[in-house]
N, C-alpha and C positions, 0 to 999 in steps of 0.2 A: 185574450181578454174575454171575460164572460159577458154575455149580454143580459140586460135587465129584462125580466119577463113581466108583462102586465096582463091583466085580465080585462076583457071588454065583452059586453053582451054580443050575442050573435047578430050580425047585420050592422054592427056599429061602423059608421063612416066618420072619420075624423073631420071636424069642421074646418073649412078653409081658413087660413090665416088672414085676418083682416088688417093687420098692421104691417107696415114695411119696416125697413131697417133704419140705419143711422144717416143723418145728413150732417156734413161738416160745413161750417160757415167760416170762410177766410175773408177777413176784412180788417180795416184799421179800427172801425167802430167809433171813431172820434166824433162823427157827425150823426150818429144814430140817436133817435129820440124814443120816448116811451111809445109814441104812435107807431114808429117804425118797428119796434120790437113786437107790439101787438099785431101789426100787419103780418110780420114774419110768422108769429105763433099761429095766427089764424090760417095762413097759407099752409104751414106744416101740419096742422090738424086736418085740414081738408085733404091733404096728400096722405094722411094716416101714417106719418112717421112715428116710430117708437121713441126716438131720441134725437136731439139736436145738440151738436157740440160746437160751441163758439171758440174760434181759435184766433185770437189777436196775434199779430206778428210783431216781432221786435223791430225797433226803428232801424237797426242795421240791415235787416232783411228787406225792409221797405225801401231803404236807400238804394240797395243793390238792384231792386226791381224798378227803380225810378218812379216810385209811388210816394207822393208828398204826404208828410205827417207832421202836424204842428205840435202835437202833444207827445210826451214821452210814454214809453210802454206802461209803466206803473199807473199813470193817470188814466190811460185808456182802459186798463183792466179794472180799475176802481169804478169808472163810469159804467162799464159793461156789467159789473157785479150789481150795481144799483138797478140797472135796467132789468136784469134777470130776476132780482128780488121782487120787483113790482109787476112782472109778467103774469098774466092770468091765463093759464093754459093747462091742458090735460096731458101734454107730452112732457117728457123729461128734458129739461134744458140744463146743459152743463157747460162749464167754462174750463178749457184746458190751457194751463199756463206753462207748459213744458218749454216752449221757446223762450220764455222769460227767465227760466232757470239756466238755460244755455248762455244767455246774454251775449249772443253773437249771431252772425248770419246763419240762417238755416235754410237750405234749399227746399223748395216746395216738395220735391220728390221725397226728401228725408221726412218731412212733416207728414206727408200722406202715408208713407210706410209705417211710421210710428202710430198714427191714428187707426189705420185699417188693421194693424196687427193686434190692437188691444180692444177693438169693438166688434160686435157681431154684424155680419152683412145682412142684406145687401147694402152697399155704400153709395152715397150720393154726395156731390160737392156743389155747394152754393157759393158763387163768387160774383163780384160786380163785373160790369162790362170791361172796365180797365184791367182788372185782374185776368179776365178771360183772354184779352189781347196779349198779355204777357205770357200766360200759361201755354198758349198755342205755339209760341216760339221755342219752348223748351224741347230738347230731344226726347225727354221721357213722356211727352204729351201723348204720343201714339200708344204707348203702353197703358197709360192711365185711362184714356178714354174708353178702352176695352174693359177695364175693371170697374169703373164707376160711371154713373150717369151725372151729367153736368147741368146745373141750373144757373142761368146767367141773369143777375138782377140788373134791370135797366136803371141804374142809379145815376150815372154820369152822362148818359145819352150820347156816348161816343160810338162811332161806327165800328161794327165788329170786323175782325180780321177775316178776309175772304177764305182763308184756309179752313175756317170753322164749318163752312158749308159742305166740305167733303165728309164731315161727320154729323150731318144734320139729323140723323136718326138717334144720336146719342146725347143731344142737348136740347134745351128749350129755354126761352126767355121768361122771366118772371117780373111783373111790375108790382112792387110793394108800396108804391105811392111816394117814393123819395122825391123831394123837391129841390135837389141840388142843381 
């Protein structure tokens, strides 16, 4: 394969990249408000992410994860679309509805493979504290914590699983001002 040649002036130094990669947000999104979305967008801008992908999960997936959801998938997607339309931000906010097309249980591992394969890295995962406690129990967690950085939203104020402290350098907590 031939390489593309480019011409640059003598002494040219490529400017450092100021933007990071893609952050995936896994959540039910049924209790998110415009203020929550603005708080997330502000946080993502401060972190200098290029793109945020919101990934609502199908109710069958949530049921298998023991995460309660009052609203059906399509209603949560509609609500999230409305929030994304009204978000005022400089980063690209996208909604991925692949799990809704599947209409069945999708393991978190499968969803993460799907998202990381189609988006440029580096990759970050933003999940609530109750999702984090579920994610740490999966056998694939050890593989994923090496491939992406984890941000845990203090949304439900539940104590975090003690196993997370073994990976303290790969995750951090985020407070977006949720009032749950």
